[in-house]
C-alpha positions in Angstrom: 216.0 150.3 143.9 214.7 152.8 146.9 214.5 150.3 150.2 211.1 150.4 151.3 211.0 152.5 155.0 209.7 150.1 157.3 210.0 150.6 161.3 212.7 147.7 161.3 214.5 149.7 158.5 214.5 153.0 160.6 215.7 151.2 163.7 218.9 149.4 162.0 219.9 152.4 160.2 219.7 154.4 163.5 222.0 151.7 164.6 224.2 151.4 161.9 224.9 155.2 161.9 225.8 155.7 165.6 227.6 152.4 165.4 230.1 153.3 162.4 230.1 156.7 164.2 231.4 155.1 167.7 234.3 152.9 165.5 235.0 156.7 163.9 235.2 158.4 167.1 232.2 160.4 166.4 229.7 160.7 169.5 226.1 160.5 168.4 223.0 159.0 170.1 219.8 157.6 168.8 216.7 159.9 170.8 213.1 159.6 170.4 210.7 156.9 169.7 213.5 154.9 168.2 215.5 155.1 171.4 212.7 153.6 173.0 212.0 151.1 170.8 215.8 150.1 170.9 215.4 149.7 174.8 212.2 147.9 174.8 212.1 145.4 172.5 209.8 142.8 174.9 207.3 145.6 174.7 207.1 146.0 171.0 203.9 143.9 170.7 202.5 146.9 173.1 203.7 149.4 171.1 202.4 148.3 167.8 198.9 147.8 169.9 198.9 150.9 171.1 198.7 152.1 167.1 201.4 155.2 167.9 201.1 157.1 164.7 197.7 156.1 164.2 198.1 155.0 160.2 199.3 152.1 158.4 200.7 150.5 161.5 203.8 152.3 161.5 205.8 153.3 164.9 208.5 155.7 163.2 209.0 158.3 160.2 212.3 159.4 160.8 215.9 159.4 163.2 216.4 161.8 165.6 220.3 162.2 166.8 222.1 164.1 169.4 225.9 164.9 169.0 228.4 167.4 169.7 229.0 170.6 168.3 233.0 170.1 168.9 232.5 167.5 166.7 230.4 169.1 163.8 232.5 169.1 160.8 233.2 165.1 161.3 229.7 164.6 161.3 228.6 166.3 158.1 231.5 164.2 156.4 230.1 161.6 157.7 226.4 161.8 156.7 227.4 163.9 153.0 230.8 161.6 151.9 230.4 158.3 153.6 226.6 157.8 154.2 225.7 160.3 151.1 222.9 161.9 152.9 221.4 165.2 151.4 221.8 168.1 153.5 218.6 170.3 154.3 220.5 173.9 152.8 218.1 176.1 154.5 218.5 174.5 157.8 222.1 174.3 157.4 222.2 178.4 156.8 220.0 179.2 159.4 220.2 176.7 162.0 223.3 174.7 161.5 225.3 175.6 164.2 222.3 173.6 166.6 220.7 171.3 164.0 221.5 169.6 160.8 218.7 168.1 158.3 219.5 165.1 156.2 217.3 163.1 153.6 217.9 160.3 151.9 217.9 159.9 147.9 214.4 160.3 147.6 213.8 162.5 150.6 211.3 159.5 152.0 212.6 159.9 155.3 214.9 162.5 157.2 217.5 162.5 160.2 217.8 165.2 162.5 221.0 166.0 164.1 220.6 168.2 167.4 224.1 169.7 168.9 224.7 169.7 172.5 221.2 170.4 173.7 217.5 170.1 172.4 215.4 173.5 172.5 212.3 173.3 172.1 208.9 173.9 174.6 212.3 173.6 177.2 215.8 173.0 176.9 217.3 169.6 177.9 221.5 169.6 178.3 223.9 167.0 177.2 227.1 169.0 177.6 229.7 169.9 175.3 232.6 167.6 175.7 232.5 164.3 173.8 234.8 162.8 176.9 232.6 164.3 179.8 229.1 165.0 178.7 225.9 162.8 179.0 226.1 160.8 175.4 228.9 158.8 177.3 226.4 157.3 180.0 224.5 155.3 177.4 224.8 153.5 174.3 223.6 153.4 171.2 220.6 155.9 172.7 220.3 159.0 175.1 220.0 158.2 179.1 216.5 156.8 179.6 216.5 159.6 182.1 216.8 162.4 179.1 213.9 160.5 177.2 211.8 160.8 179.4 212.4 164.7 180.0 212.6 164.7 175.9 208.8 163.3 176.0 207.6 165.6 179.0 209.0 168.6 178.1 206.5 169.1 174.9 204.2 171.7 176.5 201.3 170.8 173.9 201.6 167.1 174.4 201.1 164.8 171.6 199.0 161.4 171.9 202.2 159.8 170.2 204.2 161.1 172.7 202.2 159.9 175.3 201.9 156.2 174.0 206.0 156.6 173.9 205.8 157.2 177.6 203.8 154.8 178.5 206.2 151.8 176.6 209.3 153.1 178.3 207.7 153.0 181.6 206.1 150.0 180.9 209.6 148.2 180.1 211.7 150.1 182.5 212.4 150.6 186.5 212.8 153.7 188.4 215.9 154.5 190.1 218.3 156.9 191.5 221.1 156.7 189.3 222.3 156.5 185.7 222.3 152.4 184.2 221.2 151.1 180.8 217.8 150.3 182.0 217.2 152.0 184.5 215.5 155.9 184.6 217.0 158.0 186.6 214.5 159.9 188.4 216.9 161.5 190.7 218.6 163.3 187.5 215.1 164.6 186.1 214.3 166.0 189.7 217.6 167.7 189.9 217.3 169.2 186.0 213.5 170.8 187.0 214.2 171.4 190.9 215.9 174.4 188.6 213.5 175.4 186.1 209.9 176.5 187.6 208.2 176.1 184.0 209.7 172.9 182.7 208.7 171.5 185.9 205.1 172.5 185.6 204.5 171.1 182.2 206.7 167.6 183.4 203.9 167.4 186.4 201.1 168.0 183.9 202.4 165.7 181.2 203.0 162.9 183.9 199.2 163.3 184.7 198.3 163.1 181.6 200.1 160.1 180.9 198.0 158.7 183.8 194.6 159.4 182.3 195.6 157.8 179.3 196.6 155.3 180.5 192.9 154.7 182.1 191.5 155.3 178.9 193.6 152.7 177.2 192.9 149.9 179.7 188.9 150.9 179.1 189.6 150.3 175.7 191.3 147.2 175.9 195.1 148.4 175.0 196.2 147.9 178.4 195.6 145.3 180.9 195.2 145.9 184.5 199.0 144.9 184.9 199.9 147.1 182.7 198.4 150.2 184.5 199.2 149.3 187.9 202.4 149.2 186.6 202.6 152.5 185.2 200.8 154.3 187.6 203.3 153.1 190.2 206.5 154.4 188.1 204.8 157.9 187.6 204.5 158.1 191.2 207.7 157.0 192.0 209.2 159.5 189.6 206.8 162.4 191.1 208.1 161.6 194.7 211.7 162.4 193.6 210.7 165.2 191.9 208.8 166.5 194.8 211.4 165.7 197.4 214.2 167.4 195.6 215.4 170.8 197.6 214.5 173.3 195.1 216.4 176.3 193.8 216.0 179.9 194.4 215.8 180.7 191.0 212.8 178.1 190.8 211.2 179.3 193.9 211.4 183.2 192.6 209.7 181.7 188.9 207.3 179.7 191.1 205.7 183.0 192.5 205.0 184.1 189.3 203.2 181.0 188.1 201.3 180.7 185.0 200.8 184.4 185.3 203.5 184.4 182.4 204.3 182.7 179.7 206.6 179.5 180.9 207.1 177.7 177.7 208.9 178.3 174.5 206.8 178.6 171.6 207.7 176.0 168.8 207.4 176.1 165.3 208.1 173.1 163.0 210.4 173.2 160.6 208.4 172.9 157.3 209.1 171.9 153.9 
């Protein structure tokens, strides 16, 4: 009988996959909302209160993972031989070098595996070498700073992504180096200092997190303590971003501003 796909199941399965992979020498890390849940167990009541998906009280519907293209063959063998997942043939044919898509036996949930970088509205690089890339900095998820970038790179950010950011910020301190439970705002700032378009969307989206947080306070989804804490952390991240010296590439693009499209149009993969 097919297991009921609950939030708890999604988290446990994501952890099982990356842990087994690690034991076999395959580097994979959890991304997205599931990664936030792994890092923020004490704030799961807030996550549920925010009703992330707005339906049936669910928080997650799938699993997103980051891996290295150098280990692509090992990743495929792990999913298709060891775990028994079904690969999406269309994705394999047209985007298999950068992304693989898997389904469980009944198609009730999916697993996205990305290689080396995310390429959506803006690019987030993790490196190409399993021994030196950013995935080595954190386990079982990508680093917290990269989760922030993953969510704030979205040009047309969804409310569920705003809620993800609220929980992540509420649960963690802001700092200037990569530690398991610290958001490395210095790294965020350095990434954005070389990419004006990415910088612009992140600044806009952090502003939206503030706006929605105020709205959630008014609807009793957040407390005054929550709001004060979240806004203070956003201001701290913004300070790092503002103080980071910008590259000539950034300055040149800044002169053009919004007169030219600054993001990549992203079309969801549809079945």
